[in-house]
C-alpha positions as MATLAB code, in Angstrom:
seq = 'MNVSLENAALITANMQVAVTIATIVVALIADKIGIHRILPFLYFMAAVFIASIGLVSTSGGFMLLSTTALVAVAVFFSGFFVGGGQNSANALASIYYPAHIR';
ca = [
     -74.770   74.768   17.925;
     -77.752   76.888   19.305;
     -80.536   75.484   22.284;
     -82.117   77.897   24.518;
     -82.017   77.097   28.043;
     -84.703   75.508   28.476;
     -84.102   72.958   26.072;
     -80.910   71.805   27.821;
     -82.451   70.838   30.793;
     -84.291   68.819   29.645;
     -81.329   67.052   27.192;
     -79.535   66.607   30.815;
     -82.844   65.579   32.630;
     -82.822   63.070   29.796;
     -79.494   62.219   30.864;
     -80.362   61.410   34.382;
     -84.136   59.595   33.345;
     -81.960   57.304   30.929;
     -79.169   56.441   33.579;
     -82.175   55.076   36.097;
     -83.394   53.443   33.414;
     -80.549   51.649   32.517;
     -79.702   50.407   36.240;
     -82.831   48.478   36.484;
     -82.548   47.081   32.679;
     -79.205   45.956   33.351;
     -79.473   44.302   36.776;
     -82.235   41.780   34.960;
     -79.886   41.303   31.328;
     -76.570   41.109   33.939;
     -78.596   38.675   35.465;
     -78.873   36.402   32.898;
     -76.439   36.502   30.978;
     -73.645   37.688   33.568;
     -71.675   41.265   34.746;
     -68.715   39.910   32.795;
     -70.317   39.077   29.030;
     -72.052   42.942   28.905;
     -70.040   44.798   30.713;
     -67.905   45.325   26.877;
     -70.715   45.991   25.769;
     -71.475   48.344   27.566;
     -68.510   50.674   27.809;
     -68.218   49.980   23.586;
     -71.958   51.883   22.544;
     -71.402   53.798   25.086;
     -67.991   55.277   23.411;
     -70.116   54.974   19.739;
     -72.749   57.412   21.324;
     -70.889   60.099   23.308;
     -68.870   60.149   19.503;
     -72.141   60.350   18.535;
     -73.274   63.190   20.452;
     -70.389   65.438   18.952;
     -71.204   64.529   15.785;
     -74.499   64.970   15.581;
     -74.298   68.919   17.265;
     -71.860   69.081   13.886;
     -73.965   67.554   11.680;
     -76.768   69.614   11.689;
     -79.588   67.623   11.562;
     -81.451   65.126    9.551;
     -84.809   65.872    7.036;
     -87.356   64.346    9.709;
     -85.733   65.103   13.098;
     -83.621   68.467   14.302;
     -80.821   68.493   15.418;
     -81.388   69.356   18.572;
     -83.842   66.060   18.881;
     -81.220   63.859   17.224;
     -78.372   65.320   20.400;
     -81.188   64.464   22.750;
     -81.671   60.686   21.489;
     -77.745   60.689   21.438;
     -77.743   62.136   24.721;
     -79.929   59.230   26.803;
     -78.474   56.653   25.121;
     -74.831   58.617   26.071;
     -76.371   58.150   29.844;
     -78.072   55.027   29.345;
     -75.091   53.096   28.193;
     -72.299   54.516   30.365;
     -74.601   54.516   33.651;
     -74.747   50.610   32.747;
     -71.955   50.110   32.618;
     -70.061   52.207   35.757;
     -73.080   50.851   38.326;
     -71.975   47.082   36.628;
     -68.706   47.930   37.453;
     -69.856   48.909   41.122;
     -71.380   45.652   41.494;
     -68.918   43.121   39.656;
     -66.525   45.764   41.937;
     -68.642   44.354   45.080;
     -67.940   39.734   43.780;
     -63.639   40.485   43.177;
     -63.467   42.272   46.772;
     -64.364   41.167   49.434;
     -66.032   43.226   51.855;
     -63.170   43.736   54.055;
     -61.598   45.596   51.239;
     -63.395   47.729   50.052;
];
């Protein structure tokens, strides 16, 4: 896949925006249903979207969206679920391990 330097930078920045959004959204959801319930879902969806980056970049895109746009969407959601999962795992660790051990 041939992506310009500008598009690559935007896609990478897009992932960081997704992590920031995920931090807020996942925290709100975790407060309602619990970290234990949301963490497996976050990691499963992260795996799905990470795999989709590779699948989309080799598929040539669909009729309505370019391959670059599809990769940008896959990277956004990968960042969302990986970032949300990592932040949830950090919160979960703070619940299980007392402060004097951390």
